[in-house]
TORMIKOL-306904 format. One line per field, with one value per residue: x negated, y negated, z of N, C-alpha, C in turn; residue number from 1. Coordinates in pm, 1 decimal, padded with zeros to 6 digits, always signed. Layout:
<nodes>
neast <- [X / ...];
nnorth <- [Y / ...];
nup <- [Z / ...];
caeast <- [X / ...];
canorth <- [Y / ...];
caup <- [Z / ...];
ceast <- [X / ...];
cnorth <- [Y / ...];
cup <- [Z / ...];
num <- [NUM / ...];
</nodes>
This chain:
<nodes>
neast <- [-00647.1 / -00777.9 / -00838.3 / -00957.8 / -00939.6 / -00836.2 / -00954.8 / -01044.0 / -00841.0 / -00751.4 / -00487.8 / -00169.0 / +00004.4 / -00164.1 / -00273.2 / -00041.5 / +00022.0 / -00205.6 / -00177.1 / +00054.0 / -00045.6 / -00228.4 / -00054.9 / +00089.1 / -00118.4 / -00165.5 / +00064.7 / +00257.4 / +00114.1 / +00018.6 / -00243.6 / -00475.7 / -00685.8 / -00616.0 / -00367.2 / -00445.6 / -00603.9 / -00405.6 / -00241.4 / -00417.5 / -00438.3 / -00174.8 / -00163.5 / -00349.8 / -00206.9 / +00009.1 / -00129.2 / -00245.1 / -00018.6 / +00088.9 / -00123.3 / -00117.9 / +00137.5 / +00114.8 / -00083.7 / +00048.8 / +00245.4 / +00087.0 / -00069.1 / +00107.6 / +00113.6 / -00012.4 / -00274.2 / -00411.9 / -00686.8 / -00725.7 / -00678.3 / -00881.0];
nnorth <- [+17389.1 / +17077.9 / +16819.6 / +16579.7 / +16509.4 / +16286.7 / +15964.4 / +15752.2 / +15481.8 / +15141.0 / +15106.8 / +15113.7 / +15301.0 / +15501.4 / +15605.1 / +15711.6 / +15910.8 / +16072.2 / +16160.2 / +16312.4 / +16510.9 / +16632.4 / +16736.2 / +16916.3 / +17088.7 / +17193.6 / +17342.9 / +17414.3 / +17547.1 / +17404.0 / +17311.3 / +17160.8 / +16976.9 / +16909.5 / +16788.1 / +16569.7 / +16425.0 / +16366.4 / +16203.8 / +15990.3 / +15890.7 / +15805.8 / +15606.7 / +15427.1 / +15355.0 / +15215.6 / +15005.3 / +14884.0 / +14800.9 / +14617.5 / +14432.2 / +14337.6 / +14223.1 / +14018.1 / +13869.7 / +13779.9 / +13622.1 / +13421.8 / +13321.8 / +13305.4 / +13453.4 / +13753.0 / +13890.0 / +14122.8 / +14094.5 / +14008.5 / +14234.5 / +14425.5];
nup <- [-11922.2 / -12006.0 / -11802.8 / -11848.3 / -12112.1 / -12229.8 / -12273.9 / -11997.7 / -11898.4 / -11815.2 / -11722.8 / -11562.9 / -11661.1 / -11765.2 / -11528.4 / -11411.3 / -11599.6 / -11573.8 / -11309.5 / -11341.6 / -11516.3 / -11343.1 / -11146.8 / -11303.1 / -11365.8 / -11113.7 / -11075.9 / -10877.7 / -10681.7 / -10476.3 / -10411.7 / -10208.0 / -10290.6 / -10554.7 / -10517.5 / -10362.6 / -10545.3 / -10734.9 / -10578.4 / -10535.3 / -10796.7 / -10832.7 / -10638.9 / -10747.3 / -10974.4 / -10863.2 / -10736.7 / -10962.5 / -11104.2 / -10920.7 / -10912.7 / -11180.7 / -11185.8 / -10990.9 / -11115.7 / -11346.0 / -11226.0 / -11117.2 / -11337.1 / -11547.9 / -11781.2 / -11944.0 / -12128.4 / -12371.4 / -12358.8 / -12099.6 / -11951.2 / -11991.9];
caeast <- [-00616.5 / -00883.3 / -00774.4 / -01027.5 / -00941.2 / -00796.3 / -01046.6 / -00987.3 / -00798.0 / -00723.5 / -00345.1 / -00092.9 / +00061.7 / -00263.9 / -00281.0 / +00078.5 / +00007.5 / -00308.4 / -00116.2 / +00143.9 / -00129.3 / -00282.0 / +00052.4 / +00116.0 / -00230.6 / -00143.8 / +00171.6 / +00328.4 / +00026.9 / -00005.2 / -00384.6 / -00499.6 / -00769.2 / -00540.8 / -00265.2 / -00514.1 / -00638.9 / -00280.7 / -00199.8 / -00507.3 / -00398.8 / -00049.0 / -00196.5 / -00412.9 / -00099.3 / +00082.8 / -00216.3 / -00260.6 / +00108.5 / +00096.0 / -00222.2 / -00068.9 / +00252.0 / +00064.4 / -00155.9 / +00148.0 / +00307.3 / -00008.1 / -00117.6 / +00218.0 / +00111.5 / -00127.6 / -00305.8 / -00495.9 / -00820.7 / -00728.5 / -00669.1 / -01010.8];
canorth <- [+17251.3 / +16982.4 / +16701.0 / +16459.1 / +16503.9 / +16150.9 / +15868.6 / +15672.1 / +15346.6 / +15058.4 / +15075.3 / +15194.2 / +15414.0 / +15608.0 / +15666.5 / +15793.5 / +16028.9 / +16157.5 / +16224.5 / +16415.9 / +16621.1 / +16702.1 / +16813.6 / +17029.0 / +17180.2 / +17258.7 / +17440.5 / +17459.0 / +17618.2 / +17308.0 / +17305.5 / +17031.5 / +16884.0 / +16862.2 / +16695.9 / +16447.2 / +16349.6 / +16314.3 / +16092.3 / +15878.2 / +15833.1 / +15732.9 / +15483.6 / +15337.0 / +15304.0 / +15114.8 / +14889.1 / +14818.0 / +14733.6 / +14501.4 / +14335.8 / +14275.0 / +14140.1 / +13898.0 / +13792.5 / +13712.0 / +13517.3 / +13311.5 / +13268.2 / +13285.6 / +13554.9 / +13842.1 / +13934.3 / +14242.7 / +14055.7 / +13996.6 / +14367.1 / +14494.4];
caup <- [-11958.9 / -11975.1 / -11745.6 / -11891.4 / -12258.0 / -12268.1 / -12210.4 / -11889.2 / -11932.6 / -11697.5 / -11721.7 / -11466.4 / -11734.9 / -11772.3 / -11395.6 / -11394.9 / -11683.6 / -11515.0 / -11192.9 / -11392.9 / -11564.9 / -11226.5 / -11085.2 / -11391.8 / -11347.1 / -10985.1 / -11103.1 / -10757.9 / -10587.6 / -10368.5 / -10375.0 / -10142.6 / -10366.5 / -10670.9 / -10467.4 / -10319.4 / -10666.1 / -10791.6 / -10492.2 / -10563.7 / -10925.6 / -10811.0 / -10566.2 / -10843.7 / -11061.1 / -10786.0 / -10720.4 / -11092.6 / -11132.1 / -10832.2 / -10960.3 / -11303.7 / -11149.6 / -10925.0 / -11216.6 / -11429.8 / -11144.0 / -11100.7 / -11462.9 / -11639.4 / -11887.2 / -11943.9 / -12263.8 / -12375.7 / -12317.7 / -11954.2 / -11890.9 / -11998.1];
ceast <- [-00732.7 / -00818.3 / -00837.9 / -01033.8 / -00901.1 / -00891.2 / -00974.6 / -00954.8 / -00770.2 / -00577.6 / -00274.8 / -00030.7 / -00036.9 / -00273.4 / -00159.9 / +00069.3 / -00097.0 / -00254.3 / -00022.5 / +00064.0 / -00186.5 / -00175.7 / +00092.6 / +00005.3 / -00213.9 / -00035.8 / +00235.4 / +00242.8 / -00006.5 / -00149.4 / -00416.0 / -00576.5 / -00694.2 / -00434.9 / -00326.9 / -00550.1 / -00515.3 / -00232.2 / -00287.9 / -00472.6 / -00268.9 / -00073.8 / -00260.1 / -00307.9 / -00021.1 / -00001.1 / -00232.3 / -00134.4 / +00121.9 / -00001.7 / -00171.4 / +00049.2 / +00205.8 / -00012.7 / -00058.9 / +00214.7 / +00214.2 / -00042.4 / -00006.5 / +00223.6 / -00011.6 / -00149.6 / -00392.1 / -00637.9 / -00834.2 / -00733.3 / -00806.7 / -01112.4];
cnorth <- [+17162.5 / +16852.1 / +16571.5 / +16447.6 / +16366.7 / +16054.0 / +15783.7 / +15531.8 / +15270.2 / +15013.6 / +15163.8 / +15315.1 / +15530.8 / +15681.1 / +15756.0 / +15922.0 / +16125.0 / +16228.7 / +16336.6 / +16535.7 / +16701.8 / +16789.3 / +16932.3 / +17133.6 / +17259.0 / +17366.2 / +17498.9 / +17532.4 / +17532.9 / +17312.3 / +17165.7 / +16933.4 / +16827.2 / +16760.6 / +16564.1 / +16361.8 / +16291.2 / +16194.1 / +15969.7 / +15811.1 / +15754.0 / +15602.3 / +15381.4 / +15276.9 / +15193.8 / +14988.5 / +14812.5 / +14741.0 / +14607.4 / +14392.6 / +14262.4 / +14182.6 / +14009.5 / +13808.4 / +13714.3 / +13599.0 / +13396.8 / +13242.9 / +13244.4 / +13385.6 / +13642.1 / +13889.8 / +14059.4 / +14211.9 / +14042.6 / +14132.6 / +14433.8 / +14422.3];
cup <- [-11915.4 / -11928.4 / -11794.0 / -12042.8 / -12311.1 / -12199.0 / -12104.7 / -11939.4 / -11804.1 / -11697.5 / -11619.8 / -11534.5 / -11742.3 / -11638.6 / -11370.1 / -11476.7 / -11626.4 / -11391.6 / -11237.2 / -11444.6 / -11448.7 / -11159.9 / -11171.4 / -11379.8 / -11217.5 / -10995.1 / -10977.6 / -10656.8 / -10466.0 / -10318.1 / -10324.3 / -10230.2 / -10486.7 / -10626.5 / -10421.5 / -10440.9 / -10733.6 / -10710.9 / -10516.1 / -10696.4 / -10910.7 / -10735.7 / -10660.4 / -10936.6 / -10989.6 / -10771.1 / -10851.4 / -11129.3 / -11048.0 / -10876.6 / -11083.9 / -11275.6 / -11085.2 / -11022.4 / -11304.2 / -11352.5 / -11133.5 / -11232.6 / -11565.4 / -11752.0 / -11871.1 / -12086.5 / -12257.3 / -12330.6 / -12167.1 / -11886.2 / -11885.5 / -11918.0];
num <- [1 / 2 / 3 / 4 / 5 / 6 / 7 / 8 / 9 / 10 / 11 / 12 / 13 / 14 / 15 / 16 / 17 / 18 / 19 / 20 / 21 / 22 / 23 / 24 / 25 / 26 / 27 / 28 / 29 / 30 / 31 / 32 / 33 / 34 / 35 / 36 / 37 / 38 / 39 / 40 / 41 / 42 / 43 / 44 / 45 / 46 / 47 / 48 / 49 / 50 / 51 / 52 / 53 / 54 / 55 / 56 / 57 / 58 / 59 / 60 / 61 / 62 / 63 / 64 / 65 / 66 / 67 / 68];
</nodes>
């Protein structure tokens, strides 16, 4: 499985999907490096969600142009 077959995006959904792909790649072997990368992707998803939430609270809305 090629983990980088999908171009990187700046959305929390992409980070969640990448973490899921990494965990599927690990397939229960609990390889440290794969689990660390999955954890980093999950952290990025949480940070991105928090950033977008705080942006909406401050600005009132978010558009596609604001994300990129």
